[in-house]
Steps between C-alpha positions, in 0.01 A plus 500: 500500500663168404341362177442162670245660727288644223305180419411455871392867528292453182337183636407675829358798313286277282379293790397814697327643195313169426365493856400864491305447179302202635145580628428453867296200608214734588510650146496151345204383709308818435561456129372142514176586672439836314179523296356164616125484559532364851604583847854369567689487826866399530718440799869397482709420808859383520458220759851523654572866440149642564517732197143575392307647216124544466248620246132527593594261780281621782164431338291186564509236225293187481730205556323196349729201534785701641342444831582130480853605606358660812288187572806272446695699759233425765471136401878452533501707823254252640721208372796656685306531823368143469130577449511357146705218347621506139473123455161450667240385245199722449171332400335675205150450362450586131161645584662769704726620229394786272445399139506834322843607614871452423600174667773264375447319828141412412587404145768260618289330770165391364394242761198593713726504809877504525788596738780746443774612731500857620835539324347407164202734553749780572698420185179510290404833657831680463658342193183445302278778662232241563177661625357191672832437669498863619158468663589166657802673661281789615271258673798346686637831629176675604401685188611825334469699820757283669752556211433875516567513876822294460636732222410806711679342802815478283482882478363522147186710547415615146332181400149364536397137443120460550377242242594156381490376139148372517377845624693684240341285225156574631502867413740728296536776765610262777850472359561868587466410868835309479751780447858601572731776415802423281720640781346257754557220261874557460529567879345159560724331252812656655391417852436141413843470329709680748338431842414170669121516415515138410744221580784446248326186364160660466651809334684298249195293423288806427775656284534172311125486425510871389799434270330224310196712431602555145188535294414835659866616543444853374788665690748240369383448143755748348790417733805303372453130486562335837419819697327409822169658599281388797163658436121493535269635228138599529250545222128587486261437216387770256146636525253591229654848484840347411635600842760276665490567871841351585807389311790475748827336593720528810825324551873490596746516218846359568773703326832362358673648807288289727304798639121507478244755384136488609258628235128548508301609192125544531285586197143578585184605305682442177349563160809353340502144360681210675808526274556869584446436874752214487758703316474784747602271786762316291665824385505629869673175605763542234563865584545417865741218416710717271510793738607309812741273311683816374487646856654185647770464237590860429807477722660271239503781243284308249233688309150333492273635228157634582200275441329559166127497482 
C-alpha cells in the first residue's frame, strides 16, 4: 500500500471507531431519566425524515399549558377561514379576569375595561403562557370541547382537552383531564409543520410566538447560542405532598442542516425539585441536537463528540 494512503486509512478507522463507541440516542435518553422519582415520557420525531424514537410515550400525561398550542391552532384556523380577525379589538372587563393566576396580560392592563386585538391576546397566550388570555380564546372558539374536536379531526386522537384554566385552578385533579401522549404531541407538531393545517402566514405567526417564549425554553436551554426552538411548555403547581403533576415542553428544534426535529418531554407526578425537572428536559434537548447533528453531517467524515452529562 502506498505510504501516502496510510493517513487517510487511519483517519477513516478512527472515525468509524469513534462512531461505534458513541452511545445511541435511546441509551442517552434512558440514562438521563434513569432513577428519577417521576414518570417521564419522551417522543422524538425527525420532521422531514420521519425517523422516530419513543420512551414511555403511549401513556397519558397532563398537559397544563402545552394545550395552549392546540388552542392556538384552532384560533388561527378560524382566522384563516374568516370567522375570527386578528386585528379586531376584543373588549375585556377587569372583573372577568382571574386574579390568582399567571397573567402578564392582567398585570399590564389595569383599567377597569380595555380593548386588545385578538392577535395580542394570542401572543400573550402562546409567548407568555397567559392564563386569562387562554380562557378568553377558549370563549371565542367554543370552549375546550371545540378544541378537542378540532385536534381529533386533524387525525390526532390520543389527546383530550376538557377543561380551561379557570376550571383547572378550581381543583387539583381537574388538570389530569387534559392529557396527551408524547407520541401524539410530536405527531401534531410534525403535521402542523409539514402539512397545510394553517395558511403560511398563520403558521409563521404561531412559530414566531413559540420561538420567543424564552423563559420556559427547557428544550433549548443547553443548545448552542442562536439555536432555534419553537416550543410550548406546561407546568403545574406542587401540592402539599411535594408532588408536581406536570413539568413539560414540546417543540421543534431547527438543526444546523436546516432540518427539524419535533421533541416532546412530559414529566408527571414528579417528586423531584424544579431544577432537576428542568435539567431532565434540557439534557434531552441537547442529546437530540447532538445526535441528529452528527447524523446529518456524518457524510463529511467529521467526528462529533458525544454529549457529556
